[in-house]
N, C-alpha and C positions, 0 to 999 in steps of 0.2 A: 617158534617156527610159525610162519604164516603161509597161507595159500590163497590163490585167486578166489574171488567171491562167486564166480560163475556157476560152479557145481552146486553150491548151497542155494543159490538163487533158483536154479533150474529144479532142484529137488523140492524146494518150498512151493514153487509154482505148481508142480505136479501134485503135491499133497493137497493143496487148496482146490485144484480142479477136480480131484477125486472126491473130496468132501462134498462139493456142490453136486456131483453126479450121484453120490450116495443119497443125498437129501432128495433130489428130484425122483429117484427111483422109489423113495418111500411114499410118494404121493399116490393115493389110491385112485383107481379108475372109477368114475361115477357109475352107479347102477341105474341106468335109465337114460333116455335121450332128451329129456326136458331140462330146462335151466334149474328147476327145483331139485334135480338130482345133485346139483352142486352144493346146495345149502349145507348138508351135513359135513361136507368136506371143507367148509370155510375156515374153521379154526386151524386145521392142518395146513391149508394153503397159506393162511396169514402168518403162521409160525415159520413156514418155509420162506416166504417173502422177506420177513424180518431177518432171518438167518442169512439169506442170500445177500441182502444189502450189507449186513455186518461183515460177512466174509469178503465182500467186495471192498469194503473200507479197510479191513485188515490187509488184504492183498495190496491195495493201492499204497497204503502207508509203508508196508514192507518193501515194495518196489522203490518208493522214493528214498527210503532209508538206505537201501543198497546202492542207489545211484550215487550217493555221497561216500561210498565205501570202495576201497580198492582191494584190500586184502582182509582175510579173516583168520583168526587163530582158534585154538581149541575152546577157549571161553565163549567166543561168539557162536561156534558150532553148537555147543551145549545149550546156550541161551536160545538158539533157534529151535533146537529139539524140544525145549521146554514150551516154547510158543506153539510148535506144531502138535505136541501132545495135547494141550488144552484145546486147540482147534479141532483135533480129531474127535473130541467128545461132543462137538456141536451137533452133528446129525442125530446122535442119541437124545440129547437134551431137547432138540427141536421136535423130534418125533413124539417124545413123551409129553411135552407141553401141548402140542397140537391135538394129540389123541385124547387128552384129558381136559380139553376146553379151558386151558389156561388156569387150572386149579393151582393152589398155593405152593405145594411142594415141588411140582415140576417147574413152575416159574422160578422158584428159589434156586433150584439146581441150575436152570438156564442162566440165571444171573450170576451164580457162583462160577460157572464155567467161564463166562465172559470176564468176570473179575480176574480170574487166574490167567486168561489169555493176555490181558493187559498188564499183569504184574511185572514190574521190572525184575530182571534176574541179575 
């Protein structure tokens, strides 16, 4: 049994937009009104920027993939949920990586999350 792709596409778009919102809300407000107040926030901002770009790439690819699709079935819906599950971990991995100045374990987790996002199901 197949269904129209539009509901899955809309749901995926909403999840990705919420993930971007969660990430931006994780950015701290600088303490001070000088540019030097931004320096301690640089690792967090850079990890946010990287994740924003990657989420944009994932969304763009997802959009193009669904343009070539008319209907989806249960297998596609579950594959999409797999994709969205791993995407949902990006704000956590991004925050941990940025807060710890790109130390090894947070970066490894970040890479692992992105590996599983791209894993074919």
